[in-house]
C-alpha positions in Angstrom: 107.1 146.0 131.2 106.3 147.0 127.6 103.1 145.7 126.2 103.4 143.0 123.5 102.3 143.9 120.0 99.7 141.4 119.0 99.9 140.4 115.3 97.4 138.6 113.1 99.7 135.6 113.0 99.7 135.4 116.8 95.9 135.5 116.8 95.7 132.7 114.2 98.4 130.6 116.0 96.6 131.0 119.4 93.3 130.1 117.8 94.9 127.0 116.2 96.3 125.9 119.5 92.9 126.4 121.2 91.3 124.3 118.4 94.0 121.7 118.7 93.4 121.1 122.4 89.6 121.8 122.7 88.1 121.8 119.2 86.9 124.6 117.0 83.9 125.3 119.3 86.4 126.6 121.8 87.8 129.2 119.4 86.3 132.4 120.7 87.5 135.9 121.0 87.6 135.6 124.8 89.7 132.4 124.8 92.1 133.8 122.2 92.6 136.9 124.3 93.2 134.8 127.4 95.7 132.7 125.6 97.6 135.7 124.4 97.2 137.6 127.7 95.6 140.6 126.1 92.3 142.3 125.8 89.8 141.3 123.2 90.4 144.6 121.2 93.4 143.3 119.2 91.5 140.1 118.3 88.6 142.1 116.9 91.0 144.3 115.0 92.4 141.3 113.0 89.2 139.4 112.5 86.5 140.5 110.1 84.3 138.0 111.9 84.7 134.7 113.7 83.9 132.8 110.5 86.9 134.3 108.7 89.1 133.5 111.7 87.8 129.9 111.7 88.6 129.7 108.0 92.2 130.8 108.7 92.4 128.2 111.5 91.1 125.5 109.1 93.7 126.5 106.5 96.4 126.1 109.2 94.9 122.7 110.1 95.1 121.6 106.5 98.8 122.6 106.3 99.5 120.8 109.6 97.8 117.7 108.3 99.8 117.7 105.0 103.0 118.0 106.9 101.9 115.3 109.4 101.0 112.8 106.7 104.1 113.5 104.6 106.3 112.9 107.6 104.8 109.4 108.1 104.6 108.1 104.6 106.6 105.1 103.6 107.8 105.6 100.0 107.8 101.8 99.6 104.1 101.5 100.7 102.7 104.9 99.9 99.1 103.8 99.8 98.8 101.8 103.0 101.1 104.1 105.0 99.0 107.1 104.0 95.9 105.4 105.4 97.6 104.5 108.6 98.9 108.0 109.0 95.3 109.4 108.8 94.3 106.9 111.6 97.4 107.9 113.6 96.3 111.6 113.2 92.8 110.8 114.4 94.3 109.1 117.5 97.0 111.8 118.3 95.2 114.9 117.1 91.4 114.1 117.3 90.3 117.8 117.3 92.4 118.6 114.3 91.2 115.5 112.5 87.6 116.5 113.1 88.2 120.0 111.9 89.8 118.7 108.7 87.0 116.2 108.1 84.1 118.5 109.0 85.2 121.8 107.3 82.9 123.1 104.6 84.0 122.1 101.1 82.6 124.3 98.3 82.1 123.3 94.7 81.7 119.6 95.6 78.7 117.9 94.0 80.0 114.4 93.5 82.5 112.0 94.9 84.6 112.6 91.8 84.7 116.3 92.7 85.8 115.3 96.3 88.5 113.0 95.0 89.9 115.7 92.7 89.8 118.3 95.5 91.3 116.1 98.3 94.0 114.0 96.6 97.1 114.3 94.6 96.6 112.8 91.1 100.1 111.2 91.3 98.8 108.8 94.0 96.4 107.1 91.6 99.2 106.8 89.0 101.5 105.3 91.6 98.9 102.8 92.8 98.2 101.8 89.2 101.9 101.2 88.5 102.4 99.3 91.8 99.4 97.1 91.3 99.5 96.9 87.5 95.9 98.1 87.1 94.5 101.0 85.1 94.6 104.5 86.5 90.8 104.6 86.6 90.7 101.4 88.7 93.4 102.8 90.9 91.4 106.0 91.4 88.3 104.0 92.4 90.4 101.9 94.8 91.9 105.1 96.3 88.5 106.8 96.5 87.0 103.7 98.3 89.9 103.7 100.8 89.6 107.5 101.2 85.9 107.2 102.1 86.5 104.2 104.4 89.5 105.8 106.1 87.7 109.1 106.7 84.7 107.3 108.1 86.6 105.0 110.4 88.9 107.8 111.4 85.9 110.0 112.3 84.5 107.1 114.4 87.9 106.6 116.0 88.3 110.3 116.8 85.0 110.6 118.7 84.9 107.4 120.8 85.9 107.1 124.4 87.7 105.5 126.0 88.6 104.7 122.4 88.8 101.8 120.0 92.2 100.2 119.9 94.4 101.2 116.9 95.1 97.5 116.4 91.4 96.9 115.7 91.2 100.0 113.5 94.2 99.0 111.4 92.8 95.4 111.1 89.5 96.8 109.7 91.4 99.2 107.4 93.5 96.3 106.1 90.4 94.2 105.6 88.7 97.0 103.6 91.9 97.4 101.5 91.9 93.7 100.7 88.2 93.8 99.7 88.6 96.9 97.6 91.8 95.6 96.0 90.1 92.3 95.1 87.2 94.3 93.5 89.7 96.4 91.5 91.7 93.3 90.4 88.5 91.3 89.5 87.2 94.2 87.4 90.6 94.4 85.7 90.4 90.7 84.9 86.9 91.0 83.6 87.9 93.8 81.3 90.9 91.8 80.1 88.7 88.7 79.4 86.2 90.8 77.4 83.3 90.5 79.9 
């Protein structure tokens, strides 16, 4: 039987699957070689070091997450459905969720930097139009929900036997209502000249 030629893409895909089922800490040359049924030599030939391989896996996780969220968005309820999709991801793919949440983000020194790096600016414009609030208020509402959803999603992804999704969605909805009330009150105060 001819030996299989191992490609860099195969190495990254194998590392991604290992991370998906066991977490990034399981991504090691030995486990990748076992998954591919080869020696460790081809793995070393494609990896400058394990950190660069983990960066490639993180990039693949980010692409997976974008496709996962996009497939679950309700165009009529973009904002809420996105938040629910993140919680669904935390439930169905806890290792990938943790990799996405915990990966190192460079050049971030404020929550505003994080917001610009992690979101699509069209979402704030959409929220502003839907709720008839300013784009700046919509960004603040979106940032508050982003922080809340990431936090509760992280808790959800590391608990066993696990918090019910019903309870998580209820808390997420309560947070949305509170943040929305704040955004609308601030809009009214600005309109009334306070």
